[in-house]
N, C-alpha and C positions, 0 to 999 in steps of 0.2 A: 503413536504407532505409525502415522503417515510419514513422519520425519524419518523413522527407522526404515520404512519401505523405500523412501526416496534415496536414502543413503545406500541401501543395499543395491538399488538399481544402478546408482552411479558407480559403485565398486564393481558390479558385474560388467558394466560397459567398459570400464578401465581394463578389466581382465581380457576383454575381447579385442581391444584396440590393436595390440600387436598383430593378431591374426588378420584383422581387417587391413591393416597397413601392409602386411606381407602379401595378401592377395592382390591389393592394388599395385604393389611393386612388380608383381609378376606380369601384370597386364600392360604397364605403362611403356616399357622400352621398345615395343614393336615399331619398326620403321619399314616402309616399303623399299624394295631394291629393284632397280631396273634390270631387265634381262639383256639389254643390248646397248646401253649408253656407254660408248667408249671414250667420251670426252670428259665426263664428270664422274669421278669415282667416290665422291663424298658420301654417298649412301652406303658405302662399304666400310666406313670407319670403324664400326663395332667389330666387324670381321677382322679388320686389320690389327686391332688391338690384341686379338686372340692369337694371331700367328706371328707377332713381331719377333718372338724369340725362337721360332721354329725354323728348321732347315728343310723339312720335308712336309709337304701338304698333299694329302690324298683327296681326290675329288671322285666321288662315286656316282653311280646311276643305278636305278632299280631294274631297268628292262632292256637297255641297248636300243630303245625305240621311241624316244620322245624328243622332238625338235627343240622345244623350249629348254629342256635339260641341257642339250648340247649348246644352246645359245648362252645360257648362264655359265656353264663351265668354260666356254670360250672367253667370256667376259672376265671371269675370275682369273684365268691364265694371264690375260693382258694386264689386269690389275696387279697381280703378284709380280709380274715381270717389271712393270713400270714403276710401281710404288714400293716394292719390298725386295728388289734385287734377286728374284728367282730367275735363273738363267738356263734351266734345263727342263724340258717337258718329256717325261717318260710315258709312252703311250701303249695301251693294251692293243698291240698289233704286232705283226711278225718282225722279229728282231732283225733278220737279214733284209727283208723287203724294205723296211723304213730306212735302214742305213743306205741301201742302194739308191733310193730316190733322193735321199739327202745329199749324196755325193754328186748326183747328176744336176749340176747347176745350170745346164743348158735348157732345162725345162723347169717350169714352176712345180712346186710340191703338189698344188691342187690338181694340175693337169695329169700328174702321175699317180694320184691317190687311188682312183678306181682300179681294182685288181691288185693293189699292193698294200693298201691300208685296209683295215677291217671294214667290210662293205657298209655296215650300218653307219659308220662315220663318213666314209668316202662319198656317200650319196647325199649327205646333209649339207645344206648351204651354209649354215652357221659354222660347222666345222671347217668347210672349205675356205670360208672367210678367215678363220684362224690360221690356216696354212698360208694364205696370202699375207697375213700380218707377219708370220714368222719369216717368210721370204723377204719382206721389206726390211726386217731387222738385221739380215745377214751382214750387210755392209756398214751397219751403224757401230757406234762405240759400245753398244749394249746388245749383242746378238742373243737370240733365244734358240738354243739347240733343241732338236727333237730326235728322239731315238725310240724304237720299239723295244718291248721287253718280253713279248710272248714267244715262247720256244716252239709253238705249234706252227711251224712254217707251212704256208700254203699259197702265198701270193705268186704273181706272175714271175717276179724276179727269182724267187726260190725255185719254182718249177723249172725255169729255163737255165739257171746259172749255179745253184748252190752245189750240186754234186760235182760239177766240173771244177768249181773253184776250190772245193775241199781237196780234190785230187791234186790240184796244183800246189797246195800247201804240203801235202804228203810227199810229193815228188822232191821237195827240198830237204827232207829229213834224211839223216844218215841211214836209218833203217827202212827206207822207202820200199825196197824190194820185199821185205818181210811183211810190211803193213799193207801192201797192195797185192799180196799173193792171191787173195780171193776176191779181188776188186770187182770183177764182172757180176758176181752174185750179190755181194754186199751192196754195191752201188745200185743195183736193180731194186733191192729191198728199200733202200733209202728213197729212191725216186718214186716208187709206188706209194710209199706212205705220205710223202709230201703232196702227191697228186690226189691223195685220199682214195687210192685204189689198191689196198693192201693185197699182197700175193699170198698164196697158200704154201706154207712151209710146215714141216713136221716140228714137233716141240723141240727135238734135239737140234734140228737145223736152226730154228729161231734162237735158241739159247746160245748156240755156238756163234752165230752172227752178232748177237748182242754183246757177247763177251769180247769178240774181236773189235767191235765198235768202242768199247770202253778201253781197250788197249790203245787204240788210236787216240782217244781223248788224253790218256796219260802221256803219250808221246808228244802230242801237240803242246800240252802244258809244260812239259819238261824242256822243250826246245825254245820256249818264249822267255826271254830275259826282261822284256819291257812290254807287258801286255797292253794292247790298245785295240781300237777298232781296226779290223782287217789283219791283225797279227795272228800267229798260230793259236794263242789262247782264246781269241775271239771265235775261231772256227771250232775249237773244243767246246765252247759254250753252245754254239749253234748245233753241233752234232749231238750234244746231250739232249737238246730239245727234240730232235728227230728220233733219237733212240727212245725217249719217253713216249712219243707218238706210237712207235712200234710196240712198246710194252703195253700200252693201253689197247691198241688194236688187237693184240693177241691175248688180252685179258691176264697179263702178268702183273699189271699195276692198276690201281683204281684211277678213274678219270680225274678226280680232284688232285691227284699227285702231279698233274701238270703245274699246279701252283708252286710246288717246290722248285721246279726248274725256273719258273718266272721269278721267284724270289732270289734264287741264286744269280740269275742274270742281272737283276737290279743291284744286288750286293757287289757283283763284279764291276758293274758300271760305276757305282759310287766309289769303289776302292781304286780302280785303275784309270778310268776315263774322266770321271767328274769329281775328283776329291775336292773337298772344301767348297762344293757348289751347293746352291739352294735349288731344290728339285721339287717339281710338281709331278705327282703320279696320277694318271688318268686311267680309271678302270671301272669295271662293274662292281657292284656292292659285294657279290659273293667273294671276290678276290681281295678287296681292300678294306672290308670292315674289320674291327678290332677283335672280334670274338672267334672267327674261324669260318670254316666252310659250311654255311647254312646251319642245319640242325645238329649234325653229327660232330661238329667242332673239330674236324680234322684241320690240320694246318692249311691256311690260305696264304696268299702273298704277305699280308700284313702281319699275321701271327708268326710266320717263319722269320720275318725280319725284326720282330719286336725286341728280342733280347739285345740286339745291337743298336736299334734306331728308335725305339719307342719314345724315349725322352725328348727326341728331337722332332717328333712327328705330330701332326694335327690332322684328324680325320673329318672330312666334311661329307655329310649326307645331303643329297638333292632329290626331292620328290615332288610330284604333283599332288594337288588336292582335288582336281576334277579333270574331265576330258578323256582322252583315249591315247593309246600307244600302239606301236606296231610290234608284233611278235617277230623277232628277228629270225626265228627258226623256220616258221611256216608262212610268214608274211601277212598273217591275219591282223586285223585291227580289233583291239579289245578295249572296252570301257573300264575306266578306273572304278573301284567300288564307291558307292555314295558315302559321303562323310556323315557318319552317325556315331553316337556313343558306342564303344569307348574311345573313338579317335579323339585325340587332344583338340583338334580344330573344331570339333562339334561344341566345345565349351568355351571357345574364344571368339571375340569379335576382332577380326584382323583388318587392318586399315587399307585394304586394296581399293584403288581407284579405277583400275582397268585390269584386263586379263593378263597383260604382258608384264606382270610384276611378281615378286616373291617377297617373303619376309625371312629374316635371319633370326633363328631362335637358338638358345643355349640352355643346357641343363640347369644352370644357376637360376634361371628365371622360374623354374618349376619345382622348387624345393618344398613348397607347401603340401601338406598331407593330402589335400583333396585332389591333387593331380597325379598321385603315384600309380593309380590303377588305370589311368588313361594310357593310350597307346599311339604309336606312329606306324606308318606303313614300313614294311621290310621288303625282303626279296620278292620282286615281281608283283607287288601289291597283293600278295596272297594272304588270306586271312590267317593261315597257320603260321605265317612268318611275321605277324605284327609284333612290335617291340614295346613293351611296357615302359612308361616314362621312368619308373624306378630302375630299370635296367639299361636305360638309354646310353649312359657313358661306357657301358661294356661293348657297345657297337660302334659308336662314333662320338665325336666331341661337340658337334653342332650340326644344325640342319638348315637348309634353305627350303622353304615350302613355296611352291609355285602355284598361283591361283588356278591356272588352267594349262594343260599340256595338249599337244596334238601329235599325231603319228609322224615319225620321221619318214622320208621317202622310201 
């Protein structure tokens, strides 16, 4: 009998060995990643293997307010540029404003950022250092171009120059007299929306002005035989963004429908300005995750582009595990939730040696059944937006988890 029991125990152990091995495999590959080392990128080799056949890499952020997230994203941009041939950075910031400071080579990008680049980025030293890097690459054999894609124009360049520059484009068109017939009122509406001081118009007046704006867009597109930055079609894209601002201001469209304009801007850039280029898209999680706009799943930037670009794309999530972040809306500093079950990190021993590190994790590491009900942080670190491991790949392809984050300025 004792031999039978021994044999049964051995067989039982053999049955469990695959599960034990699988669990160990999920825990073994973790390596720490520096947030700032621009000289040695060897710690990013696993990430590099995942994106080697991709032409678009999305880099997200959960709050717009964590310095270490900006630092790691900046390092990833440099790595993708130097090691994998990515030569365009598309930034969640005003389309017109970023283009204007890019053209002004008499001043550094960093010196022009505040007031023209999204303020949460423009105040952060890690991001400003990235702009300095981009400036340094301009004259090299491997420049890195930067372009905004946000249609919600609001920067200093837009406020000062967009409406005037749009009129200059219209003055060149054969039907200029017709298109400019109501220019004093139409331009006033545009200027007020860009300055975030919408005017009071009746519903009929608003609809008539919007319809006129779309006629202008059609005329600009029709006149452009070679769409490029600063061409008529470019101004058509910019005007589409301002018209969407007006539509949202007057509650004709939902706020999230700004994403459709942003997606169209990116598609236009990839088609006409940067064809066959490898592109990094830098934006907030709500815009660039694979599932859509937060809980309602309306189209966001990524889902609107998916039918054309999904197979070429890789989505990277970046999140903190502890610390605090700045709320970019009201400026308050908020603590991250404490790591506890069901968060995935509560069940793992991660090999951090100091706070200025992250780990790169992938869904393939967590196929074991015991991990499926664990979760990761989602939008704004809010509990209602946590993402189950079993649904992970519906949102992003991989994640960098940063040991500790601090508020951006």
